FIFI-221634 format. One line per 5 residues: number of its first residue (from 1); their letters; for each residue z, x, y of N, C-alpha, C. Coordinates in steps of 0.001 Angstrom, whole numbers, padded with zeros to 6 digits. Each point is the difference from the previous one (the first is absolute). Layout:
! FIFI-221634
NUM> A> Z:X:Y:Z:X:Y:Z:X:Y | ... .
This chain:
! FIFI-221634
1> MPGKV> -000347:000788:-001499:000265:-000902:001530:-000116:001051:001171 | -000850:-000198:000929:000184:000620:000848:001144:000164:000847 | 000161:000628:001151:001620:000446:000772:-000114:000183:001232 | 000325:000320:000590:000552:000323:001296:-000081:002081:000262 | -000514:000591:001074:000236:000968:-000154:000208:000177:001666 .
6> KVIVI> 001378:000651:000161:-000121:000774:001427:-000126:001052:000204 | -000396:000385:001249:-000243:001281:000414:000513:000192:000993 | 000490:001618:000019:001017:000552:000891:-000586:001387:000403 | -000279:-000149:001796:-000063:001251:000324:001463:000837:000260 | -000044:001282:-001047:001127:000532:-000029:-000016:002089:000917 .
11> SQEGH> -001875:000084:000136:-000363:001306:000755:-001041:-000265:000557 | 000050:000100:001259:-001024:-000050:001515:000220:001511:000526 | -001003:000980:000426:000343:001040:000588:-001885:000042:001152 | 000772:000545:000721:-001712:000202:001244:000092:-001252:000010 | -001340:-001052:000934:-000055:-001202:000387:-000723:-000643:-000673 .
16> CDAGH> 000470:-001478:-000260:-000566:-000794:-000738:-000911:-000972:000628 | -001120:-000148:000314:-000689:-000586:000531:000284:-001309:-000020 | 000352:-000382:-001377:000468:-001344:-000278:001247:-000540:000542 | 000816:000795:000619:001217:000286:000456:001268:-000383:-001390 | -000064:000392:-000728:000427:-000383:-001236:001543:000928:000334 .
21> KVGDE> 001365:-000019:-000817:000401:000319:000322:001337:-000236:-001172 | 000691:001504:-000249:000974:-000365:-001353:000598:-001425:000052 | 000357:-000484:-000774:000689:-001586:000033:-001229:-000817:-000621 | -000787:-000035:000850:-001183:-000810:-000048:-000187:-000529:-001436 | -000077:-001812:-000305:000189:-000555:-000979:-001258:-000682:-000324 .
26> IIFDW> -001043:000348:-001201:-000730:-001527:-000097:000050:-000415:-001201 | 000183:-001454:-000714:-000120:-000279:-000880:-001161:-000637:-000526 | -000653:-000230:-001450:-000889:-000106:-000330:000196:-001226:-001068 | -000174:-001022:000134:000432:-000877:-000546:-001187:-000670:-001077 | 000114:000169:-001353:-001476:-000817:-000590:000283:-001107:-000141 .
31> DSHEV> 001140:-000698:-000382:-000032:-001440:-000230:-000232:-000595:001330 | 000484:-000018:001067:-000864:-000736:001112:-000802:000471:000786 | -000554:001469:-000705:-001092:000679:000887:-000035:000187:001395 | 001039:000527:000373:000295:000482:001582:000582:001026:-000029 | -000514:000252:000848:000906:001765:000300:000821:-000175:001465 .
36> TGRLC> 001329:000540:000102:000643:-000186:000807:000054:001408:000584 | -000242:000080:001286:000122:001310:001050:-001181:000797:-000351 | 000006:000919:000642:-001946:000837:000150:000360:001250:-000056 | -001702:000396:-000658:000190:000985:-000549:-001017:000657:000441 | -000995:001085:000665:-000452:000298:000027:-001774:000317:-001130 .
41> LHALY> -000909:-000369:000134:-000923:-000177:-000569:-000143:001297:-001091 | 000288:001113:000981:-000961:001404:-000585:001686:000159:-001386 | 001021:-000062:000318:001325:-000139:-001124:-000174:-001034:-001082 | -000946:-001719:001020:000786:-000707:-001634:-001560:000024:-000736 | -001367:000597:000350:-000821:000748:-000686:000396:000555:-000968 .
46> SALPK> 000563:001291:000307:000241:000702:-001235:001491:-000231:-000247 | 000596:-000273:000268:001351:-001174:-001162:000115:-000691:-001012 | -001387:-001118:000443:-000056:-001537:-000625:-000576:000156:-001325 | -000137:001387:-000479:000243:-000029:-001515:001073:000103:-000909 | 001215:000491:000606:001395:-000218:000180:000493:-001003:000169 .
51> IYALA> -000440:-000607:000594:000822:-001200:000219:-000261:-001024:-000858 | -001192:000140:-000541:-001118:-001020:-000888:000930:000298:-001145 | 000210:001071:-000506:000570:000030:-001428:001110:000137:-000149 | 001037:000131:001580:001701:-000552:000146:000072:-001099:-000211 | -000881:-001001:000669:-000132:-001694:000028:000096:-000303:-001476 .
56> QGGNV> -000852:000273:-001012:-000529:-000146:-001319:001036:000700:-000794 | 001252:000554:000111:000598:000250:-000669:-000292:001334:-000624 | -001235:001329:000349:-000504:000723:-000159:000911:001503:000111 | -000208:001136:-000614:000849:000795:000013:-000586:001325:000368 | 000610:-000073:001910:-000745:001327:000943:000972:001380:-000099 .
61> AYATA> -000421:001017:000467:000775:001074:000141:001264:-000384:000523 | 000801:-000019:-000917:001343:-000262:001241:000364:001267:000453 | 001135:-000762:001436:000915:001385:000004:001363:-000654:-000073 | 000887:000446:000603:001304:-000600:000241:000619:-000328:001119 | -000518:-000852:000796:001303:-000506:000950:000887:000213:000270 .
66> EDGSK> 001026:-000177:001531:001092:000648:000327:000843:-000933:-000557 | 000225:-000875:-000356:000566:-001212:-000863:-000253:000179:-001474 | -000312:001184:-000509:-000378:-000158:-001667:-001236:-000796:-000692 | -000447:-000910:001184:-001195:-000841:-000747:-000911:000871:-000177 | -001244:-000303:-000738:-001620:000997:-000526:-000708:-001415:001190 .
71> VARHA> -001031:001150:000256:-000509:-000306:000884:-001239:001014:000150 | -001408:-000390:000504:-000771:000594:000147:-000318:000481:000995 | -000763:001118:000766:000185:001024:001091:-002093:-000454:000674 | -000250:-000171:000638:-001119:000149:000978:-000149:000574:001437 | -000760:001285:-000458:-000716:000727:001621:-000684:-000910:000557 .
76> CPDGY> 000059:000162:001146:-001254:-000622:001181:-000924:001005:-000069 | -001464:-000390:000237:-000873:000891:-000334:-000159:001076:001367 | 000653:-000454:001039:-000217:001092:001260:000944:000653:-000223 | -000646:001056:-000462:000729:001543:-000377:000570:000862:001257 | -000616:-000738:001475:000551:000828:000891:001658:-000578:000820 .
81> NPLIL> -000005:-001282:-000264:001275:-001078:-000002:000517:-000216:-001326 | 000634:000723:-000432:000374:-000784:-001394:001303:-001153:000175 | -000704:-001279:-001107:000487:-001197:-000232:000927:000173:-001598 | 000919:-000436:-000228:000154:000006:-001527:000794:-000970:-000051 | -000655:-000969:-001013:000483:-001308:-000229:000953:-000101:-001724 .
86> ELKRV> 000791:-001048:000483:000697:-000099:-001273:-000243:-001390:-000470 | -000789:-000024:-001710:-000377:-001570:-000180:001021:-000034:-001248 | 000676:-001421:000276:001261:-000391:-001376:-000609:-001634:-000121 | -000037:-000089:-001394:-000444:-001557:-000485:001703:-000544:000545 | -000108:-001185:000658:001312:-001103:000186:-000233:-001505:-000742 .
91> D> 000820:-000171:-000452:-000267:-001478:-000811:000988:-000693:000286 .
């Protein structure tokens, strides 16, 4: 059963043209087909395969978050202004 995926900005260096800041949250809800929050198209386009896999219950390369939960990490493709996202399925 598809679920929700929470994406959190955990690191941002340099100048993000989209204005992303550490702590920004985006929720992808496959049940309601809604996205809460905003994510620039460059980060979205590159992270979407992981977001989709998590929503469908897939197992992607996991890291351990500060709270001990398993998460996926994703780097925005803008190498001059690094942005790191943490992706987690939430039920």
